ZAVEX-713791 format. One line per 2 residues: number of its first residue (from 1); for each residue x, y, z of C-alpha. Coordinates in steps of 0.5 Angstrom, whole numbers, plus 500, padded with zeros to 3 digits. Example, Ala and Ser with C-alpha at 12.3 -4.5 7.8 and 13.67 -1.06 7.14 Angstrom:
BEGIN
1) 525,491,516  527,498,514
//
This chain:
BEGIN
1) 361,437,281  353,436,280
3) 351,435,272  344,436,274
5) 339,442,276  339,443,283
7) 333,447,286  330,446,292
9) 324,442,294  319,448,294
11) 322,449,286  321,442,284
13) 314,441,279  310,436,282
15) 312,428,280  319,430,279
17) 324,426,282  331,427,285
19) 336,426,291  337,430,297
21) 344,434,297  343,439,302
23) 339,442,308  340,449,309
25) 338,450,316  341,448,323
27) 340,443,329  333,443,330
29) 331,442,323  336,437,320
31) 334,433,326  326,434,324
33) 329,432,317  331,425,319
35) 326,424,323  322,424,316
37) 327,420,313  329,426,309
39) 338,427,309  343,428,304
41) 344,422,299  336,419,300
43) 332,421,293  325,424,294
45) 319,425,289  314,431,289
47) 307,428,290  303,436,290
49) 304,443,293  299,446,295
51) 298,454,292  300,459,296
53) 306,456,301  302,450,303
55) 305,444,305  308,440,300
57) 307,432,300  313,428,299
59) 315,420,297  320,418,301
61) 322,411,300  315,408,300
63) 313,413,305  308,419,304
65) 311,425,308  309,432,309
67) 313,439,310  312,445,310
69) 314,451,305  319,454,310
71) 322,447,311  322,446,303
73) 326,452,301  332,450,305
75) 332,442,303  337,442,296
77) 335,437,291  339,435,285
79) 333,433,280  334,427,275
81) 336,427,269  330,424,266
83) 325,427,271  329,434,269
85) 324,439,266  327,444,261
//
């Protein structure tokens, strides 16, 4: 079904771009991410993450947003072929 690699947002490397495929969470998480413009079909670029489960910075549209490590583990992203490594 998906041609490219599926990973969680937490597993992406800095600089990689992908499309959100699914959010594995309840209505509260989905609503919170929707407010940040993170929803299935949206293109996101991981800008950076801190070590040891810190917040993860993303670019969504032309905005920068930060999500916690726990949230990032529940966001499934399809890595674009041009930015995939391996």
